[in-house]
N, C-alpha and C positions, 0 to 999 in steps of 0.2 A: 504494500500500500504506500503510495507516494504522499508525502505530507508537505503542505505549503504553509509557511509561517504567516500569522497575522502581524501587521506592522505596528506592534505595540511600543516600539522604541522611538516613535516619532512624536514631536511636540504637539501640544494642544493648539488648535486653530479655532478662533471664535469670530472671524470676520464674515462667515457665512452661516446659514442655518445648518443644524446638524445633518439634515438630509442631503446636504450638498458638499459635505467635507469628504475629500478623497485623500487617502494615504497619510492622514494625520489622526490625532485623537480629537474627538468632538467634545469630550469632557474628561477631566481627571479631578475627582473630588476626594478630599481628605487623604491624598496620597501623592507620590511623586515618582518620577523615573530615576532609578538609581544609576550609579556609574557604569554598570554593565548592561544597561538597556532594559532591565526588568522593572516591575512596579512594586513599590514598597508603601505600606500603609503609614500614614502620618500618626504620630503619637497622640493620645488623648490627654485629658486634663484631670488631675487628682486634686481635690480640695485640700489646702494646707492651713488656711486661716480664714476666719470670719470676722469682719470689722464691726465696730459699734454702729456704723451707718451704712446704708445700702447705695451710696453714690457710686458713680463710675470710678474705677480705681486706676490710678496712674502710678507707675513704679520707678524707683531709682535706688541708689545705695548710699550709705553714709555710716561711718564708724564701723565698717565691716558688717553692718546689718542691712536688711532690706527696709526701704522707706516706702510707704504708701500714702498718697494724698488723694482725696476723693473730690468729686464734683460738688459735694455738699460742704466742703471746707475742712474736713477732718484731716489730720496729719498723724500718722502712726509709724512706729518703729517695730519691726518684727525680727526676732533673733533666730538662731539656727534651730531652736526647739519650737519655733512658730508661736512663741509667746508674744502677745500684742501689747505694746505700751502706747498709751494715748499722749501725744505731744502737743495737743491742740489747746494752747492758751489764746493765741490769736489765729483765727482760721484763715485759710487762703481764700480769697474772694475775687470776684470779677466775672465769673460765669463762663470762663473759657477753659480750654484744656490746660492742665498744670504743666509748666515747664520748670525743670530743675537746673541748678548750676552749683557745682562744688567749688569752693575756694580752698585756700590752704587750711582754713579752720572751721568753716561753716558750710551749711547747705542752704541755698537760696531757692525760693519758690515764687513763681509769678503766674497769674491766670487772668490778667486784665485789670487787676486792682493793685493795691499796695504790695510791694515786695516783702515777702515774709522770710525771716531768718531762723534757722535752727542751729543752735550752738550747744545749749545745755539740754535739759530734759523737757523744756517747754518752748514752743514757738513764740516769736516776738516780731514786732514790726521792725524792719531793717532801719528805716529812717523816714522822718516826716518830710524830708526834702527830696527824697528819691521820687522819680516820676511813677505814676501808675503805668504798669508795664504789662505787655503781653509776653515778652521774652526777656530773659535775663541770662547773661553769660559772664564768664570771668576769664581774664588773661593777664598774666604778669602783674598781678596785684590790682588791676583795674576791674571794677564791676561794670558791666555794660547792660543797658536797659533800653528796650524799644518802647517809646511812648505810644499809648493807645491811639489808634486812628491818626497816625502822623507819619511823616517821612523822616523823622528825627530819631537818632539814638543818643543817649546820654552816657557819660562815664563818670565814675566816682573819683575822688582823690586817690592817688596811688597808695595802696596798703590800708586804706580806711574806707570801707564800703558804706559808712554812715555819713560821710561828707560828700555833698553834691553841690557843685557850683552851677547855677542855671546857665552860665555861659559855656560850660564844658559839654558841647553838643556838636554833632555832625549831621548834615543832611545827606541821605542816600539819594543823590539826584542824577543818576545816570538816565533816568526817565522820571517825569513828575508823577510818581505813584507813591502810595503809602507803603511803609515797610510791612511785609507779610510775615517774615520770619527772620531769624538770625541764628547761626551756629558758629562755633569756633572749632576749626579742624585740628587734628593732631599735629599739623604742620604750623600751628599758630597763625592761621589765616582766619580773618573774620569775614564770613559770608553773609551778606544782607540780601534777602530775596524780596522782590516786589512783583506786582502783577505784570510788569513789562520788562523787567531785567533782574539779573543777579549781579551784585557788585562785590568785589573783594577789597577789603581794607587790610592794611598791614601795620604792624607796630613800628614805630620809629624809636630806636634806642636813644635815650637821652635827648629826645626832641620835644618841642612844644609847638603845636599840639602833638600828642603822642601817637596819632594814627594818620594814615593817608590812604586815599583811594588809589589802588594799583591798576585795576582793570574792571571791565564789566562784560557780562554775557547777555546776548540778545534774548535768550529764552526767559520769559517771565515765570512766575510761580503761581499755579492755580490754587494750591491748598496751603493755608497757613502752617499746618502741621504735617506737611508733605515734603520735607527736605531731609536728606540723610547723607552722611559721609560714609563711604565704603569702597573698597577696592581702589583706593587712592583717587577718588573722584566724588563729585557731588551728584546725587540722584534726586530727581524731582519730577512732578507732573507739570509740564509747561502750560503756557496759555493756549495751546492748541490741543490740550488734553492728551499729549504724547508723554510717555514715560521716557525720560532722557537721562543719559549719563554725560556730565560735563566735566571735562578735564582741561584746565587752563581756560581758554576762550573758545573751545571747540565742544559742541554738543552732538551726541549721537543718539538716535531714537532706538529704544530697546523694547518697544511694545508693538511691533508690526503685526504679530500674529493675533493680538487682541485689540487692535486699534478701534474697531467698530464697537466693541464691548465698552471701552472707556468712553467713547463719544456718546453712547446711549445712556450713560448713568444719569438718572433723573434727579438725584439729590446728593450733593457733595457735603452737606452739613455734617460737622464733627468728624470728617474723614482724617485719617492719619496714616503715616508711613513709618514702619520700623519701630524701634524702641525709643525713638526720638530723644536726643538728637543724633546719637552716634552709635547705635547698637543694632546691627543686623542680627538675625536669629541664626546662630551656629548650633547645630544639634546633630549628634550621631554622625559626624564627619561631613555633614551637608551645610551649605550656606544659603540662607533665604532672606528675602525681605518680605515683610507683610504690608500690604496696601489694603486698607479697609475703608469702604464707604458705608457706614453702619445704617444709614437711612435710605440707601438706594434700593430700588426694586430689582430683585435678581430674576434669573430665568424661570424660577418656580413661582413667581408672583408674590413672594414674601419679601420682607425687608432684611437687608444686609448682604452686601457683596464684599467678600474677603478674598483677595488674590495673594498667592504665594509665588514669589519670583526667585527661581534658582539663578542667581546672577552670574555664577561661574559658568553655567552651561546655557544661559539665555532661554530658559523655559519657564512657562507659567502654569500654575495649578490653582484650584479653588478650595477653600475651607468652608465648611458648613457646620452648624449645629443641627438640632432636630426638634421639631414640634410634635410631641407625642399625642396631642389632642387630635390633630388631623393628619398625622403621618406625612409631613412635608419637611424638607430642609428649610432652615432659617439661619439667621445671623450666627456666625461663629461667636462664642460668648466672650471673647477677649476684647478689652479696650486698650491694652498696652502689654508690653512684655519687657522683661529685664533679666540679665544674666548675672548671677552672683553665686559664689561657692561652687563654681563649675556646674551650676544647675540653671534651668530656664524657668522663670516664673511668669505667670500671666495674670493681669488684673482683670477681674470681672466686675460685677455690680455688688459691692459690699463683700466680695470674696477674693481670695488670692489662691490661684491654682499653680500646680507644677506640671510641666510637660514631662511625662514619664513614658519611656520607650516601650515597655511591655504592657502598657494600659491603652485600651482603645475604646474608652467611653469618655464623654465630656462631663465629669462629675457623675451625676446619676442619669444623664441623658445618653441615648444611643448616638454613636458616631458612625455614620454609614460611609464605607469606602466604596467608590464606584469609578469604573473606567468605561467610557463609551467610545467605541472605535469609529473611525470614518467609514466610508463606503468600501466594501470589499467586492471586487468584480474581476472577472477574467474576460470580459467582452462577449462571451456567449452565456446562455443559460447554464446554470451549474447546479448539480445536486450535491449538497454537502452530506456525506454519509457518516462522517465521524468528526468530532472535535476533541482534541486532547490538550491538556495544559500540564506544564511542569511547575510545581509550586512547593515551597517548603512546607512539610507536614509535621504532625506530631507536636504542635505548639500549644495544644490544649492541655487540660489537666488530666489526671489519671481516670477521672470519672466522666468528663464531658469534652466535647470537641465542637469547634465552630463549623460553619458551612460556607462553602464557596458557591455562589449562585451565578448562573449564566442564562441569558435569554437573547433572542434574535428578532430583528425586524427584517422582513423580506420585501424587496421592491417598494420600500417606503411605507409599508403598512404598519399598524401598531405592533408593539413588541409582543412576542409570545409569552406565555406564563414562564415563571422561573423554573429552571432545572437545577436541583440542589445536589451537592456531593459533600461528604464529610472531609474536613481538613485533618482529621485524625487526632486521637488522644495522644498524650505524652508518650514519646518513644516510638511512634509510628514513623518510619523513614521512607516509605515508598513515595516518590515524588509525582508520579504520573497519575492523572485523573482523566477519565474518558467520559464524554457526555452524549455520544450517540448522534443520530441524524438530526439535521435542521432543515430538511426539505429542499425544494427546487425554486430557484429565483434567478433573476439577472443581477441583482445587487443584494448584499447582506450587510447588516450592521449588528454588532454584538455589544452587550453590556455584561461586565463582570462586577460582582458586588459582594460585600460581606457586611453584616450588621452585628455580628457577635463580637464579644470582647476577646479577640485573639489577633495576633499579628498576621499580616499577609505579605508574603514575598513571592510574587508571581514572576517566574523566570522567563517563560515564553508560552505561547499558545499556537497551535497548528491545526489546520483542517485538512481532511482528505475528501475527495469527491470525484464526480464524473461530469465531464463537459457534455452538454446536450446541444447539438447543432440547432440553429434556428431554422 
């Protein structure tokens, strides 16, 4: 029997309807293509701490502990035993996403209101003279703050973040637009993003003023919280809704395969990229960026679009949560992520989770892994007499095993019922699973799925069949 491989090692393509995608993946949900071209399930979320309020949780680190600030103003410190200490004497305010900056002695927080300082066991106002800021950063003893709804950023006296001269300010004026965001890169570059441009400011050693504008990039920034430094470059969603990598004054589009998906997003409110401002998600040898539009309508008609970008290999995937009431995918439950203690934590709503490699539920919710292939065709009508997959088995317990499900759509018609096979209890090592016949058609599309709490490592899939002349 001659076997033909399904093209499972091809990237996801979302610029056409799934029924029109040929030789790509039409969907990859809660999984990714690994280095050898197989499919691996993305880890789930294990609850580690519950906070005193249920606001959206934004994460950072300070004093070798995890710091959580919420959309309701709370500031909390979490140690390695996941004991929660409430640091909130002065809440963080302003109604925007919380941005953090570490100085040599303090942790600073800004969300559109006064800048908050954490130094001791309680938060406090940084300074009555500091501007109300959406973004705060620190470089070489200077605290930098972006004024709300303004094209100006201010800087404190060197070494004293409580002293602010109203004349110590710069305009980001490459284009007459308000500042959308600001980060300081590991190369001590100050990157200021606006809707029409990104400008780089540099420190002047022993100079006055202490900064100067070096150059600008023509790509503007669509999302205030959508800028990230990784792979020696700035990554952002530009004013054309293209995901771009900018190095120096040159930008390169990295979202060609999902361009129409980004253009179709109906609501970018509260969208964010990465661990903001400088933490991609490194996990189990993989490198990802998370781009989430939490209020956007996804392809299932529910709210929440979360994209996972493998920036080393240039591939895109999707993350979803699950609505058990109506059995549909919904927003992935994270609002932020941060790495500390060589572990990856995710901020939810009043909760802190950890990404755990051998767990495949999102707390107590189902996490469905799904791969949908593009069109499979050989030009003539084809009878698929058998389908086999090679998959790592025996990853269940001694008493229970998960199931791998496969179904097929022929000639664009609705998908058939699921065909299920066991992934094996602990110790079962036979990798091959066969699924039998899938009928006669000119085109086929397959879906592979698993909803059980078990890892999935799909090595390859192949079909055998007979060509039927027209």
